[in-house]
VOBA-1610 file (N, C-alpha, C; in pm, whole numbers, padded with zeros to 5 digits, always signed):
BEGIN
Unk+01964-00396-00442Unk+01864-00313-00375Unk+01903-00295-00228Unk+01921-00170-00187Unk+01961-00141-00049Unk+01845-00163+00046Unk+01881-00190+00171Unk+01783-00208+00277Unk+01807-00104+00385Unk+01699-00042+00430Unk+01707+00055+00539Unk+01660-00013+00666Unk+01751-00025+00763Unk+01720-00092+00889Unk+01696+00013+00998Unk+01581+00003+01064Unk+01545+00099+01169Unk+01500+00024+01293Unk+01554+00064+01407Unk+01508+00015+01537Unk+01526+00131+01635Unk+01423+00217+01645Unk+01440+00343+01719Unk+01327+00363+01821Unk+01357+00453+01915Unk+01260+00491+02017Unk+01277+00640+02044Unk+01165+00712+02049Unk+01168+00857+02073Unk+01043+00897+02150Unk+01061+00959+02263Unk+00947+01006+02341Unk+00888+01132+02282Unk+00758+01132+02261Unk+00684+01246+02208Unk+00582+01292+02312Unk+00526+01412+02298Unk+00431+01460+02400Unk+00311+01369+02421Unk+00257+01310+02314Unk+00134+01231+02326Unk+00156+01081+02328Unk+00272+01036+02283Unk+00300+00892+02280Unk+00449+00875+02255Unk+00493+00750+02255Unk+00633+00719+02225Unk+00641+00655+02088Unk+00723+00713+02002Unk+00748+00654+01871Unk+00847+00539+01888Unk+00803+00420+01855Unk+00885+00301+01873Unk+00865+00210+01752Unk+00962+00211+01663Unk+00948+00140+01535Unk+01074+00059+01508Unk+01054-00069+01480Unk+01161-00156+01433Unk+01115-00218+01301Unk+01187-00188+01195Unk+01142-00236+01064Unk+01259-00235+00967Unk+01254-00328+00871Unk+01350-00335+00763Unk+01280-00294+00633Unk+01319-00179+00579Unk+01259-00128+00456Unk+01335-00183+00336Unk+01270-00263+00254Unk+01329-00306+00128Unk+01306-00194+00028Unk+01406-00111+00008Unk+01389+00012-00069Unk+01378-00018-00218Unk+01257-00007-00268Unk+01230-00023-00411Unk+01111+00063-00446Unk+01122+00137-00551Unk+01010+00221-00592Unk+00974+00322-00485Unk+00844+00329-00454Unk+00792+00424-00356Unk+00731+00346-00240Unk+00778+00374-00120Unk+00721+00315+00001Unk+00648+00427+00076Unk+00521+00407+00102Unk+00441+00507+00172Unk+00449+00484+00323Unk+00480+00590+00397Unk+00462+00591+00542Unk+00326+00652+00566Unk+00231+00569+00607Unk+00090+00609+00607Unk+00032+00603+00748Unk-00059+00694+00774Unk-00130+00693+00901Unk-00197+00827+00925Unk-00282+00835+01026Unk-00352+00961+01055Unk-00255+01067+01103Unk-00300+01192+01099Unk-00217+01301+01147Unk-00179+01277+01293Unk-00051+01302+01324Unk-00005+01288+01462Unk+00035+01149+01503Unk+00045+01054+01408Unk+00080+00916+01446Unk+00231+00894+01451Unk+00311+00991+01406Unk+00455+00979+01414Unk+00527+00956+01283Unk+00454+00958+01171Unk+00519+00925+01045Unk+00619+01031+00999Unk+00585+01161+01014Unk+00681+01265+00978Unk+00801+01265+01073Unk+00777+01236+01199Unk+00887+01228+01295Unk+00980+01113+01259Unk+00924+01000+01218Unk+01007+00888+01175Unk+01093+00928+01055Unk+01036+01003+00963Unk+01113+01049+00848Unk+01229+01139+00893Unk+01202+01224+00993Unk+01306+01312+01045Unk+01417+01233+01117Unk+01378+01125+01183Unk+01479+01039+01245Unk+01570+00980+01138Unk+01511+00932+01029Unk+01590+00874+00921Unk+01685+00977+00861Unk+01636+01101+00850Unk+01718+01207+00791Unk+01827+01255+00886Unk+01813+01226+01016Unk+01912+01272+01113Unk+01875+01403+01179Unk+01748+01444+01170Unk+01703+01570+01229Unk+01657+01556+01374Unk+01650+01434+01426Unk+01600+01411+01562Unk+01711+01347+01645Unk+01793+01432+01709Unk+01904+01380+01789Unk+01856+01308+01914Unk+01732+01335+01956Unk+01682+01272+02078Unk+01641+01127+02062Unk+01634+01077+01940Unk+01595+00937+01918Unk+01708+00843+01956Unk+01674+00736+02022Unk+01772+00633+02055Unk+01748+00510+01968Unk+01855+00433+01948Unk+01840+00311+01869Unk+01935+00309+01751Unk+01895+00241+01646Unk+01985+00217+01533Unk+01917+00250+01401Unk+01992+00317+01312Unk+01948+00344+01175Unk+02065+00311+01084Unk+02042+00229+00983Unk+02150+00191+00891Unk+02094+00173+00751Unk+02170+00214+00653Unk+02134+00198+00513Unk+02236+00110+00444Unk+02191-00005+00394Unk+02281-00095+00323Unk+02402-00136+00403Unk+02385-00150+00534Unk+02497-00188+00620Unk+02579-00071+00671Unk+02557+00048+00618Unk+02627+00169+00665Unk+02549+00228+00782Unk+02607+00227+00899Unk+02538+00272+01019Unk+02536+00424+01025Unk+02415+00479+01035Unk+02398+00623+01050Unk+02380+00662+01197Unk+02330+00569+01274Unk+02306+00599+01415Unk+02304+00471+01497Unk+02376+00471+01608Unk+02364+00367+01709Unk+02419+00427+01839Unk+02456+00343+01933Unk+02501+00394+02063Unk+02630+00477+02052Unk+02714+00446+01955Unk+02844+00511+01946Unk+02857+00610+01831Unk+02759+00612+01742Unk+02777+00686+01618Unk+02650+00765+01584Unk+02670+00885+01534Unk+02558+00963+01481Unk+02609+01043+01361Unk+02564+01002+01242Unk+02603+01069+01119Unk+02514+01191+01098Unk+02573+01306+01076Unk+02497+01429+01057Unk+02415+01423+00929Unk+02304+01497+00924Unk+02212+01488+00808Unk+02280+01506+00673Unk+02369+01605+00661Unk+02428+01633+00530Unk+02525+01526+00485Unk+02562+01434+00575Unk+02653+01325+00537Unk+02579+01193+00513Unk+02447+01192+00526Unk+02372+01067+00505Unk+02336+01043+00359Unk+02348+01145+00278Unk+02319+01126+00136Unk+02171+01108+00106Unk+02085+01170+00188Unk+01942+01163+00162Unk+01895+01300+00112Unk+01790+01299+00031Unk+01725+01421-00011Unk+01593+01435+00060Unk+01559+01556+00103Unk+01438+01577+00183Unk+01351+01680+00112Unk+01229+01641+00078Unk+01132+01731+00015Unk+01027+01768+00120Unk+01022+01896+00155Unk+00930+01944+00258Unk+00797+01986+00196Unk+00697+02005+00282Unk+00568+02055+00236Unk+00580+02195+00177Unk+00663+02279+00239Unk+00666+02421+00204Unk+00773+02458+00102Unk+00833+02364+00036Unk+00928+02375-00076Unk+01061+02442-00038Unk+01062+02549+00040Unk+01185+02613+00086Unk+01278+02655-00028Unk+01221+02706-00135Unk+01301+02759-00245Unk+01361+02894-00206Unk+01470+02931-00272Unk+01531+03061-00249Unk+01454+03166-00328Unk+01389+03258-00258Unk+01302+03355-00324Unk+01379+03450-00414Unk+01507+03477-00384Unk+01584+03574-00461Unk+01644+03513-00588Unk+01629+03381-00605Unk+01681+03314-00724Unk+01567+03268-00813Unk+01590+03270-00945Unk+01490+03210-01033Unk+01503+03058-01027Unk+01419+02989-01103Unk+01420+02842-01099Unk+01557+02788-01140Unk+01615+02843-01245Unk+01746+02796-01289Unk+01849+02816-01179Unk+01842+02928-01108Unk+01936+02954-00999Unk+01919+02857-00884Unk+01795+02823-00851Unk+01771+02725-00746Unk+01828+02590-00784Unk+01815+02552-00911Unk+01871+02424-00956Unk+02023+02426-00955Unk+02082+02537-01000Unk+02228+02545-01002Unk+02286+02539-00860Unk+02215+02598-00765Unk+02262+02596-00626Unk+02283+02453-00579Unk+02184+02367-00606Unk+02196+02226-00565Unk+02302+02155-00646Unk+02308+02183-00774Unk+02403+02114-00862Unk+02548+02142-00821Unk+02577+02266-00782Unk+02714+02301-00744Unk+02760+02229-00618Unk+02664+02188-00534Unk+02699+02124-00408Unk+02689+01971-00413Unk+02656+01920-00530Unk+02641+01774-00546Unk+02774+01709-00580Unk+02791+01582-00546Unk+02913+01512-00586Unk+02922+01500-00737Unk+03043+01492-00790Unk+03062+01477-00933Unk+02999+01347-00982Unk+02952+01350-01105Unk+02894+01230-01163Unk+02752+01206-01117Unk+02685+01310-01069Unk+02548+01295-01021Unk+02447+01303-01134Unk+02323+01329-01099Unk+02214+01338-01194Unk+02231+01465-01278Unk+02213+01453-01409Unk+02229+01567-01499Unk+02112+01664-01485Unk+02145+01793-01482Unk+02040+01895-01469Unk+01942+01886-01586Unk+01991+01858-01707Unk+01902+01849-01823Unk+01800+01737-01807Unk+01842+01627-01746Unk+01748+01516-01724Unk+01640+01553-01624Unk+01679+01625-01519Unk+01581+01668-01419Unk+01482+01766-01480Unk+01533+01861-01559Unk+01446+01960-01622Unk+01345+01892-01714Unk+01392+01793-01788Unk+01302+01722-01880Unk+01199+01639-01803Unk+01242+01563-01703Unk+01153+01472-01632Unk+01044+01547-01557Unk+01077+01667-01507Unk+00981+01744-01427Unk+00919+01859-01506Unk+00948+01864-01635Unk+00890+01966-01723Unk+00915+02107-01669Unk+01042+02136-01637Unk+01078+02264-01577Unk+01126+02367-01679Unk+01143+02326-01804Unk+01197+02417-01905Unk+01124+02551-01912Unk+00990+02552-01918Unk+00919+02680-01928Unk+00928+02767-01802Unk+00979+02711-01693Unk+00979+02783-01565Unk+01115+02841-01529Unk+01219+02813-01605Unk+01355+02840-01562Unk+01382+02986-01528Unk+01317+03079-01595Unk+01344+03221-01571Unk+01247+03284-01471Unk+01161+03206-01415Unk+01067+03260-01317Unk+01123+03247-01175Unk+01083+03342-01090Unk+01114+03331-00948Unk+01000+03259-00877Unk+01026+03202-00760Unk+00923+03123-00690Unk+00791+03194-00671Unk+00793+03327-00650Unk+00669+03399-00626Unk+00576+03394-00746Unk+00631+03369-00864Unk+00550+03364-00986Unk+00510+03222-01025Unk+00531+03127-00935Unk+00498+02988-00963Unk+00373+02947-00885Unk+00298+02854-00941Unk+00187+02794-00866Unk+00243+02699-00761Unk+00156+02653-00670Unk+00202+02560-00567Unk+00259+02433-00625Unk+00194+02378-00729Unk+00244+02256-00791Unk+00376+02278-00863Unk+00391+02394-00928Unk+00516+02424-00995Unk+00630+02440-00895Unk+00603+02507-00782Unk+00707+02521-00680Unk+00751+02385-00628Unk+00655+02295-00610Unk+00693+02163-00559Unk+00773+02085-00661Unk+00743+02099-00789Unk+00824+02033-00892Unk+00967+02085-00891Unk+00982+02217-00873Unk+01117+02274-00865Unk+01189+02222-00740Unk+01117+02216-00627Unk+01179+02166-00504Unk+01225+02022-00520Unk+01143+01940-00586Unk+01182+01801-00611Unk+01305+01797-00701Unk+01305+01879-00807Unk+01420+01883-00897Unk+01547+01925-00826Unk+01537+02027-00741Unk+01654+02073-00667Unk+01707+01963-00576Unk+01616+01889-00513Unk+01658+01781-00425Unk+01724+01668-00503Unk+01671+01635-00621Unk+01732+01531-00704Unk+01873+01568-00745Unk+01897+01697-00769Unk+02030+01739-00813Unk+02135+01729-00703Unk+02091+01708-00579Unk+02188+01681-00473Unk+02236+01537-00477Unk+02184+01460-00573Unk+02224+01320-00596Unk+02202+01234-00472Unk+02076+01228-00423Unk+02050+01150-00301Unk+02050+01001-00326Unk+02087+00926-00225Unk+02075+00780-00229Unk+01933+00738-00194Unk+01864+00823-00122Unk+01728+00797-00076Unk+01655+00930-00073Unk+01533+00933-00129Unk+01454+01055-00132Unk+01342+01045-00028Unk+01339+01141+00064Unk+01238+01146+00169Unk+01140+01258+00134Unk+01011+01225+00126Unk+00909+01324+00088Unk+00805+01332+00200Unk+00796+01449+00261Unk+00707+01469+00376Unk+00580+01539+00334Unk+00478+01461+00301Unk+00347+01511+00256Unk+00364+01623+00153Unk+00429+01594+00041Unk+00458+01698-00058Unk+00335+01756-00125Unk+00220+01688-00116Unk+00098+01737-00181Unk+00002+01803-00083Unk+00039+01809+00046Unk-00057+01852+00148Unk-00106+01994+00127Unk-00023+02082+00071Unk-00060+02222+00057Unk-00130+02252-00076Unk-00153+02149-00158Unk-00208+02169-00291Unk-00356+02134-00297Unk-00428+02199-00388Unk-00568+02164-00409Unk-00576+02036-00492Unk-00697+01983-00507Unk-00714+01854-00574Unk-00661+01852-00715Unk-00683+01959-00790Unk-00638+01962-00930Unk-00487+01957-00938Unk-00419+02036-00854Unk-00272+02038-00859Unk-00213+01908-00806Unk-00278+01845-00707Unk-00232+01714-00663Unk-00237+01615-00779Unk-00347+01617-00851Unk-00365+01528-00966Unk-00256+01549-01070Unk-00220+01675-01095Unk-00117+01705-01195Unk+00022+01661-01151Unk+00051+01668-01021Unk+00186+01641-00972Unk+00215+01493-00954Unk+00111+01413-00924Unk+00136+01272-00894Unk+00208+01194-01004Unk+00175+01214-01133Unk+00250+01138-01235Unk+00399+01169-01236Unk+00436+01293-01204Unk+00578+01327-01197Unk+00647+01250-01085Unk+00582+01243-00968Unk+00641+01171-00855Unk+00651+01022-00886Unk+00547+00968-00949Unk+00543+00825-00977Unk+00660+00780-01064Unk+00706+00867-01153Unk+00811+00826-01247Unk+00952+00839-01190Unk+00971+00904-01076Unk+01105+00935-01026Unk+01192+00811-01001Unk+01142+00708-00930Unk+01231+00593-00905Unk+01281+00528-01032Unk+01193+00514-01131Unk+01235+00453-01256Unk+01328+00540-01337Unk+01304+00672-01334Unk+01383+00763-01415Unk+01522+00787-01357Unk+01533+00789-01224Unk+01659+00828-01161Unk+01718+00721-01069Unk+01651+00609-01054Unk+01706+00501-00973Unk+01714+00532-00825Unk+01631+00623-00778Unk+01634+00661-00637Unk+01505+00616-00569Unk+01513+00535-00462Unk+01392+00494-00390Unk+01336+00611-00310Unk+01206+00605-00280Unk+01138+00714-00211Unk+01065+00660-00089Unk+01081+00729+00024Unk+00993+00712+00139Unk+00899+00831+00139Unk+00770+00804+00133Unk+00671+00907+00105Unk+00568+00912+00218Unk+00569+01021+00294Unk+00476+01036+00406Unk+00344+01094+00357Unk+00234+01032+00398Unk+00101+01082+00362Unk-00003+01027+00457Unk-00114+01101+00471Unk-00230+01047+00541Unk-00345+01024+00443Unk-00316+01032+00312Unk-00417+01015+00208Unk-00407+00876+00147Unk-00511+00796+00164Unk-00510+00662+00104Unk-00512+00671-00047Unk-00569+00778-00101Unk-00570+00798-00246Unk-00427+00810-00299Unk-00342+00886-00229Unk-00202+00899-00272Unk-00130+00765-00259Unk-00159+00690-00155Unk-00096+00559-00137Unk-00128+00469-00255Unk-00257+00459-00289Unk-00296+00364-00392Unk-00254+00408-00531Unk-00235+00537-00552Unk-00190+00583-00683Unk-00038+00580-00699Unk+00036+00594-00589Unk+00180+00612-00601Unk+00263+00496-00547Unk+00221+00434-00439Unk+00312+00347-00363Unk+00315+00203-00413Unk+00433+00144-00401Unk+00450+00000-00424Unk+00432-00076-00293Unk+00487-00021-00185Unk+00476-00080-00052Unk+00420+00023+00045Unk+00370-00024+00157Unk+00313+00063+00258Unk+00364+00022+00396Unk+00396+00120+00477Unk+00425+00100+00618Unk+00328+00189+00693Unk+00232+00128+00763Unk+00127+00203+00831Unk+00157+00214+00979Unk+00142+00335+01032Unk+00168+00362+01173Unk+00039+00401+01243Unk+00035+00372+01373Unk-00076+00413+01458Unk-00022+00441+01596Unk-00037+00565+01642Unk+00009+00607+01775Unk+00153+00565+01802Unk+00239+00589+01702Unk+00381+00564+01720Unk+00426+00421+01703Unk+00336+00332+01667Unk+00370+00190+01651Unk+00342+00145+01508Unk+00414+00043+01467Unk+00393-00017+01336Unk+00263-00097+01338Unk+00169-00061+01249Unk+00042-00132+01240Unk+00046-00242+01136Unk+00104-00212+01021Unk+00110-00310+00912Unk+00217-00266+00814Unk+00272-00363+00740Unk+00372-00332+00638Unk+00368-00439+00531Unk+00391-00397+00408Unk+00396-00493+00298Unk+00356-00428+00167Unk+00339-00513+00066Unk+00295-00465-00064Unk+00156-00404-00049Unk+00129-00296-00120Unk+00008-00218-00095Unk-00119-00300-00109Unk-00137-00369-00221Unk-00262-00442-00244Unk-00283-00550-00138Unk-00178-00627-00108Unk-00191-00735-00010Unk-00220-00681+00129Unk-00161-00567+00164Unk-00180-00511+00298Unk-00320-00453+00315Unk-00369-00384+00213Unk-00500-00320+00224Unk-00614-00422+00233Unk-00594-00540+00179Unk-00704-00637+00180Unk-00701-00732+00300Unk-00603-00716+00388Unk-00595-00805+00504Unk-00713-00781+00599Unk-00777-00889+00640Unk-00891-00880+00731Unk-00851-00902+00876Unk-00726-00944+00899Unk-00682-00971+01036Unk-00630-00847+01106Unk-00638-00733+01038Unk-00592-00607+01095Unk-00706-00507+01096Unk-00702-00409+01187Unk-00793-00296+01171Unk-00766-00236+01034Unk-00869-00189+00962Unk-00845-00136+00828Unk-00737-00028+00829Unk-00633-00051+00752Unk-00521+00043+00748Unk-00569+00181+00705Unk-00668+00185+00616Unk-00717+00312+00564Unk-00840+00363+00636Unk-00884+00293+00743Unk-01006+00334+00810Unk-01126+00265+00748Unk-01233+00250+00825Unk-01350+00177+00776Unk-01408+00239+00649Unk-01415+00371+00644Unk-01480+00435+00531Unk-01406+00412+00401Unk-01271+00409+00406Unk-01191+00396+00285Unk-01138+00255+00263Unk-01168+00161+00352Unk-01117+00026+00339Unk-01159-00035+00205Unk-01069-00109+00145Unk-01102-00169+00016Unk-00987-00251-00039Unk-00986-00267-00171Unk-00889-00351-00239Unk-00832-00278-00360Unk-00716-00325-00403Unk-00659-00283-00530Unk-00662-00401-00625Unk-00706-00376-00748Unk-00705-00483-00848Unk-00636-00433-00974Unk-00579-00529-01048Unk-00512-00498-01173Unk-00608-00524-01289Unk-00607-00435-01386Unk-00694-00449-01502Unk-00617-00414-01627Unk-00663-00463-01740Unk-00604-00428-01869Unk-00714-00376-01962Unk-00685-00267-02030Unk-00782-00209-02123Unk-00795-00301-02244Unk-00917-00344-02273Unk-00940-00435-02386Unk-01014-00369-02500Unk-01066-00248-02478Unk-01136-00181-02587Unk-01220-00065-02536Unk-01297-00007-02629Unk-01379+00110-02599Unk-01517+00091-02660Unk-01620+00121-02584Unk-01756+00126-02634Unk-01786+00273-02665Unk-01767+00312-02793Unk-01778+00453-02828Unk-01922+00503-02822Unk-02016+00416-02845Unk-02156+00459-02841Unk-02193+00509-02702Unk-02153+00435-02599Unk-02189+00472-02462Unk-02071+00532-02384Unk-01958+00556-02455Unk-01841+00621-02395Unk-01793+00546-02271Unk-01768+00417-02289Unk-01720+00331-02182Unk-01584+00273-02219Unk-01502+00250-02118Unk-01377+00178-02135Unk-01398+00035-02088Unk-01362-00061-02171Unk-01380-00203-02140Unk-01251-00258-02082Unk-01262-00328-01971Unk-01146-00378-01899Unk-01151-00529-01884Unk-01033-00589-01880Unk-01020-00730-01843Unk-00961-00737-01703Unk-01035-00800-01611Unk-00990-00818-01473Unk-00993-00967-01443Unk-00878-01029-01433Unk-00868-01171-01403Unk-00954-01254-01498Unk-00955-01215-01626Unk-01030-01289-01726Unk-01178-01255-01731Unk-01224-01160-01651Unk-01362-01118-01650Unk-01371-00972-01694Unk-01487-00934-01748Unk-01501-00799-01802Unk-01559-00703-01700Unk-01501-00583-01698Unk-01556-00471-01624Unk-01564-00353-01720Unk-01649-00257-01687Unk-01658-00135-01767Unk-01645-00015-01675Unk-01591+00093-01731Unk-01577+00218-01660Unk-01610+00331-01755Unk-01641+00449-01703Unk-01658+00565-01792Unk-01535+00584-01880Unk-01557+00627-02005Unk-01449+00636-02102Unk-01331+00718-02055Unk-01209+00667-02081Unk-01086+00734-02040Unk-00985+00730-02153Unk-00899+00831-02157Unk-00800+00842-02263Unk-00679+00755-02234Unk-00698+00623-02240Unk-00588+00529-02221Unk-00591+00431-02339Unk-00475+00389-02385Unk-00470+00304-02503Unk-00510+00159-02473Unk-00555+00091-02575Unk-00586-00052-02560Unk-00459-00126-02522Unk-00471-00218-02426Unk-00356-00293-02379Unk-00289-00232-02257Unk-00328-00110-02219Unk-00267-00046-02102Unk-00307-00118-01975Unk-00214-00131-01883Unk-00242-00191-01753Unk-00279-00082-01654Unk-00389-00104-01584Unk-00441-00008-01488Unk-00443-00069-01349Unk-00441+00017-01250Unk-00460-00026-01112Unk-00583+00047-01058Unk-00680-00030-01010Unk-00807+00026-00966Unk-00826+00005-00817Unk-00877+00108-00750Unk-00911+00095-00609Unk-01063+00080-00597Unk-01105-00023-00527Unk-01247-00049-00506Unk-01273-00049-00357Unk-01357+00040-00309Unk-01389+00047-00167Unk-01481-00068-00128Unk-01457-00120-00009Unk-01541-00231+00039Unk-01687-00190+00050Unk-01712-00065+00085Unk-01850-00018+00100Unk-01921-00004-00035Unk-01846-00011-00147Unk-01905-00002-00280Unk-01926-00139-00344Unk-01907-00244-00266Unk-01917-00380-00318Unk-02034-00452-00252Unk-02117-00519-00334Unk-02225-00603-00284Unk-02203-00745-00334Unk-02266-00842-00266Unk-02254-00983-00305Unk-02390-01044-00330Unk-02394-01141-00420Unk-02516-01217-00448Unk-02478-01363-00469Unk-02571-01454-00437Unk-02545-01596-00457Unk-02583-01640-00598Unk-02670-01564-00665Unk-02706-01592-00805Unk-02677-01469-00889Unk-02643-01489-01016Unk-02614-01375-01102Unk-02740-01290-01120Unk-02734-01163-01080Unk-02851-01077-01093Unk-02881-01045-01239Unk-03007-01019-01267Unk-03051-00982-01401Unk-03135-00855-01393Unk-03134-00781-01503Unk-03215-00659-01515Unk-03189-00563-01399Unk-03061-00533-01377Unk-03022-00434-01277Unk-02929-00333-01345Unk-02914-00217-01282Unk-02833-00112-01344Unk-02684-00133-01327Unk-02640-00206-01226Unk-02498-00226-01203Unk-02438-00309-01317Unk-02334-00256-01379Unk-02275-00320-01495Unk-02166-00422-01460Unk-02100-00402-01348Unk-01985-00485-01315Unk-02024-00598-01221Unk-02032-00718-01276Unk-02070-00837-01199Unk-01963-00943-01225Unk-01886-00977-01121Unk-01775-01070-01134Unk-01803-01196-01053Unk-01771-01311-01111Unk-01784-01436-01038Unk-01665-01455-00946Unk-01690-01507-00826Unk-01582-01528-00731Unk-01616-01632-00628Unk-01525-01648-00534Unk-01542-01747-00428Unk-01496-01682-00296Unk-01575-01697-00192Unk-01541-01638-00063Unk-01411-01699-00012Unk-01313-01611+00020Unk-01185-01657+00071Unk-01177-01647+00223Unk-01242-01544+00279Unk-01228-01519+00422Unk-01342-01429+00468Unk-01385-01449+00593Unk-01487-01364+00653Unk-01438-01324+00792Unk-01447-01193+00820Unk-01412-01144+00953Unk-01532-01068+01008Unk-01601-01129+01104Unk-01717-01065+01165Unk-01675-00973+01278Unk-01756-00872+01304Unk-01734-00778+01413Unk-01847-00798+01514Unk-01826-00880+01615Unk-01934-00913+01708Unk-01994-00793+01780Unk-01917-00685+01794Unk-01967-00567+01865Unk-02034-00466+01774Unk-02039-00495+01642Unk-02108-00407+01548Unk-02201-00491+01462Unk-02269-00424+01371Unk-02361-00494+01280Unk-02289-00548+01157Unk-02157-00530+01147Unk-02091-00551+01020Unk-01994-00669+01018Unk-01959-00706+00895Unk-01858-00809+00870Unk-01784-00771+00743Unk-01658-00815+00734Unk-01577-00794+00613Unk-01561-00929+00543Unk-01585-00929+00413Unk-01577-01052+00335Unk-01475-01031+00223Unk-01378-01122+00213Unk-01278-01117+00108Unk-01314-01223+00004Unk-01323-01179-00123Unk-01365-01268-00231Unk-01252-01283-00333Unk-01219-01407-00364Unk-01120-01440-00466Unk-01187-01434-00603Unk-01141-01343-00691Unk-01202-01331-00823Unk-01113-01393-00932Unk-01009-01466-00890Unk-00922-01533-00985Unk-00795-01454-01012Unk-00696-01524-01064Unk-00571-01459-01100Unk-00496-01402-00982Unk-00520-01454-00862Unk-00455-01403-00742Unk-00510-01269-00695Unk-00625-01228-00746Unk-00683-01100-00710Unk-00806-01118-00621Unk-00827-01016-00536Unk-00935-01023-00440Unk-01011-00891-00434Unk-01138-00901-00401Unk-01219-00784-00371Unk-01274-00798-00229Unk-01282-00686-00162Unk-01326-00682-00023Unk-01464-00618-00017Unk-01556-00679+00057Unk-01692-00627+00071Unk-01724-00607+00218Unk-01787-00495+00248Unk-01834-00468+00385Unk-01985-00486+00387Unk-02029-00589+00458Unk-02170-00625+00465Unk-02217-00622+00609Unk-02349-00628+00627Unk-02399-00651+00762Unk-02385-00799+00795Unk-02373-00830+00921Unk-02366-00970+00962Unk-02496-01042+00929Unk-02606-00967+00928Unk-02735-01026+00889Unk-02732-01072+00744Unk-02669-00992+00656Unk-02658-01032+00515Unk-02570-01155+00499Unk-02461-01162+00575Unk-02375-01280+00571Unk-02454-01404+00609Unk-02537-01390+00711Unk-02619-01503+00755Unk-02726-01539+00651Unk-02796-01438+00599Unk-02904-01464+00503Unk-02851-01529+00376Unk-02731-01491+00334Unk-02672-01547+00213Unk-02600-01679+00239Unk-02592-01717+00367Unk-02523-01840+00407Unk-02380-01840+00354Unk-02310-01728+00378Unk-02174-01715+00329Unk-02076-01786+00421Unk-01980-01851+00360Unk-01872-01920+00432Unk-01756-01933+00335Unk-01635-01950+00386Unk-01522-01969+00296Unk-01548-02082+00197Unk-01523-02055+00070Unk-01547-02152-00035Unk-01678-02131-00108Unk-01769-02052-00053Unk-01899-02030-00118Unk-01881-01951-00248Unk-01951-01992-00352Unk-01948-01922-00479Unk-02042-01803-00473Unk-01994-01688-00518Unk-02073-01565-00512Unk-02051-01484-00640Unk-02135-01383-00656Unk-02117-01284-00761Unk-02093-01150-00693Unk-01989-01081-00740Unk-01949-00954-00681Unk-02004-00841-00766Unk-02078-00752-00705Unk-02136-00637-00773Unk-02058-00512-00731Unk-01991-00451-00828Unk-01906-00336-00798Unk-01982-00209-00835Unk-02014-00132-00731Unk-02092-00010-00753Unk-02009+00101-00815Unk-01889+00116-00769Unk-01805+00223-00824Unk-01659+00187-00806Unk-01574+00238-00896Unk-01431+00217-00886Unk-01360+00348-00911Unk-01239+00359-00860Unk-01158+00479-00880Unk-01041+00443-00970Unk-01019+00523-01071Unk-00910+00498-01164Unk-00783+00563-01115Unk-00674+00487-01118Unk-00544+00534-01069Unk-00463+00586-01186Unk-00432+00718-01184Unk-00356+00778-01292Unk-00218+00715-01308Unk-00165+00655-01204Unk-00033+00594-01217Unk-00033+00483-01319Unk-00155+00432-01352Unk-00162+00321-01445Unk-00137+00364-01588Unk-00133+00495-01618Unk-00102+00538-01752Unk+00037+00489-01793Unk+00058+00467-01923Unk+00189+00421-01968Unk+00299+00516-01923Unk+00417+00465-01900Unk+00528+00546-01851Unk+00559+00662-01945Unk+00538+00641-02076Unk+00576+00746-02170Unk+00469+00854-02182Unk+00356+00837-02111Unk+00251+00938-02119Unk+00302+01071-02067Unk+00258+01179-02130Unk+00298+01314-02091Unk+00205+01362-01981Unk+00254+01380-01857Unk+00168+01422-01749Unk+00097+01552-01778Unk+00158+01638-01858Unk+00095+01766-01886Unk-00022+01754-01981Unk-00031+01642-02055Unk-00138+01626-02153Unk-00234+01514-02117Unk-00201+01435-02017Unk-00286+01322-01981Unk-00402+01371-01897Unk-00491+01444-01961Unk-00597+01510-01885Unk-00724+01431-01877Unk-00719+01301-01899Unk-00838+01219-01889Unk-00889+01220-01746Unk-01019+01195-01727Unk-01074+01197-01591Unk-01012+01089-01506Unk-00924+01126-01414Unk-00844+01029-01340Unk-00921+00968-01225Unk-01024+01032-01180Unk-01096+00979-01066Unk-01242+00960-01099Unk-01270+00929-01225Unk-01409+00914-01266Unk-01477+00805-01185Unk-01602+00828-01153Unk-01673+00735-01069Unk-01794+00681-01143Unk-01826+00561-01114Unk-01936+00494-01182Unk-02041+00456-01079Unk-02157+00518-01087Unk-02258+00493-00986Unk-02331+00363-01010Unk-02341+00321-01135Unk-02415+00198-01165Unk-02330+00104-01247
//
């Protein structure tokens, strides 16, 4: 597994981008942060598009930039997927793919494999003007793959798409590292895209590194400002489908040996899912509640509490077993009334959860996996 080493500095109009980090390139790594924090600029530095950056960039020990050396973009062996696709309007889809294939080194990725993985067969004779936004982006990704990149850089590839087309495209992106052995650096300001696609996260704020690590572990850290913002702060948990309640159209899940239910979804028994639970959708109780509408009640133990003395709130991290945690955002008054402290036994009430489409089996057909991917459960 190659490592991307970065230690760069670049002056920008509003702040200075200054990042030193070692990227363990595996799967999909999200470069995450609000608009204007420097994440797209960092991607351009990696690609070699920012000559004004000073410092060092190296991939697997191969130096791309330092005081004496600057490797031009086309010699770095990276593929770059832009927001606006940049397809050749005068060529059909097949022509756009052939253009990249002719310029790729011998022994690269087979065009037939790219066409199959991205479901491009029905589009080959169409020109870009006759494609939807999602279809154009699939073609752009395919063309970039055919350049046989060592590293794929994706700069907010879903930003120009509506919610439905984003939903359709994400399974294709999720499968790329496994299908083609190419790691991805993926720029986004959407926490939903991070939790559905990324294995690791590198979060930026005003040109500085805020946090980095595995997605679930990073999002649940209480010692940092919420990487996703207060409103979206939460946890990721792993679940396995254990069955279906057909009478009430519910999917039954096993989470760390405890049962949860969700609105019915077209996933097979035994499938592993990844669920995002917002801290604001979690409540705590010291005794198991009875005769309430909330269906998901998990036993746990308080692992950590971070109070905010200047606000009314506190963040509570609860261990629910199996190395998994749920994060709850409560008032400090509630923490006091419940006498919460690390080690206290509690019951976690989950108001709603979001289902991550990436959890579908790898062999699932993205074009047919039309189950409600973001179904929400109010009770």
